[in-house]
C-alpha positions in Angstrom: 0.0 0.0 0.0 1.3 3.5 -1.0 0.4 6.7 0.8 0.5 10.1 -0.9 0.6 13.4 0.9 -0.1 16.7 -1.1 0.3 20.1 0.3 -1.2 23.2 -1.4 -2.0 26.6 0.1 -1.3 25.2 3.5 -3.8 22.5 3.2 -2.5 19.0 3.6 -4.4 16.2 1.7 -3.5 12.5 2.2 -4.8 9.5 0.1 -4.0 6.0 0.1 -3.2 4.8 -3.4 -5.1 1.8 -4.2 -4.5 0.7 -7.8 -2.3 1.2 -10.8 -1.8 4.5 -12.5 -3.5 4.7 -15.9 -2.0 6.9 -18.7 -4.3 8.3 -21.4 -2.7 9.9 -24.5 -5.3 12.3 -25.4 -5.7 13.7 -29.1 -8.4 15.8 -30.7 -10.7 12.9 -30.8 -12.1 10.9 -27.7 -9.8 8.1 -26.8 -10.9 4.5 -26.1 -12.2 4.4 -22.5 -10.1 2.7 -19.8 -11.3 1.5 -16.6 -9.2 2.7 -13.5 -9.8 -0.1 -10.9 -9.2 0.3 -7.4 -8.0 -2.6 -5.1 -10.4 -1.3 -2.2 -14.1 -1.7 -1.9 -15.0 2.1 -1.9 -12.1 3.4 -4.0 -13.8 6.3 -5.6 -11.3 9.2 -5.5 -8.8 9.6 -8.2 -5.7 11.8 -8.6 -6.0 13.2 -12.2 -3.0 15.1 -13.7 -3.0 16.7 -17.1 0.6 17.2 -17.9 -0.2 18.8 -21.4 -0.2 22.3 -22.4 -3.7 22.3 -23.6 -7.2 21.9 -22.2 -8.4 18.2 -22.1 -12.2 17.3 -21.7 -12.2 14.2 -19.5 -15.2 12.0 -20.0 -16.1 9.7 -17.2 -18.7 7.1 -16.0 -19.8 3.9 -14.7 -19.6 2.5 -18.2 -17.4 3.0 -21.2 -20.1 4.4 -23.2 -20.7 7.2 -20.8 -17.0 8.0 -20.6 -17.0 8.1 -24.4 -20.0 10.4 -24.7 -18.5 12.7 -22.1 -15.1 13.1 -23.9 -16.4 15.9 -26.2 -15.9 19.6 -26.3 -19.2 20.9 -25.0 -21.3 23.2 -26.9 -24.0 23.4 -24.4 -24.9 21.2 -21.5 -22.8 18.0 -21.5 -23.1 15.0 -18.9 -20.1 13.1 -17.6 -17.7 15.9 -18.9 -14.9 17.6 -17.0 -12.5 20.1 -18.7 -8.9 19.9 -17.2 -6.8 22.9 -17.6 -3.2 22.5 -18.6 -1.0 21.6 -15.6 -4.1 20.3 -13.6 -3.3 18.1 -10.6 -6.6 17.2 -8.7 -8.0 14.7 -6.5 -11.6 14.3 -7.6 -14.4 11.8 -6.5 -16.1 9.6 -8.9 -17.8 6.4 -8.9 -15.7 3.3 -7.9 -13.8 1.6 -10.9 -14.8 4.4 -13.2 -14.2 4.5 -16.8 -12.3 7.4 -18.4 -11.8 8.9 -21.9 -9.9 12.1 -22.9 -10.2 14.6 -25.7 -7.5 17.4 -26.2 -9.1 20.5 -27.3 -6.1 21.2 -29.7 -2.8 19.1 -30.2 -2.3 16.4 -27.6 -1.8 15.9 -23.8 -1.0 13.2 -21.4 -3.2 12.4 -18.6 -2.4 10.3 -15.5 -5.1 8.9 -13.3 -4.5 7.0 -10.1 -7.2 5.5 -7.8 -7.0 6.2 -4.1 -9.0 6.6 -0.8 -8.6 10.0 0.8 -9.0 10.9 4.6 
């Protein structure tokens, strides 16, 4: 078991990493969805990093279809869609063992997603 502690703006966030890091190479079309599996029962928190220099639209959901449909640049209301700014490093709560797909708005970007349990 691996522990991760982040410190930002004098706030400390600890999480127990509970699965393998998944790498998504985002391009200007939605990627094939990948499931980020947790080795714990309630593993529903994910560290998400956009190491690219462009905005990435992250599609997510309980199914691969939901993740794919969310990974589009929204023109109005869009379900299962989360924009990630360049350099984003966030811990976000989704459903356990979620599926993810990514779409770079221009160019390409690399997204890293690691499941965990925060405290």
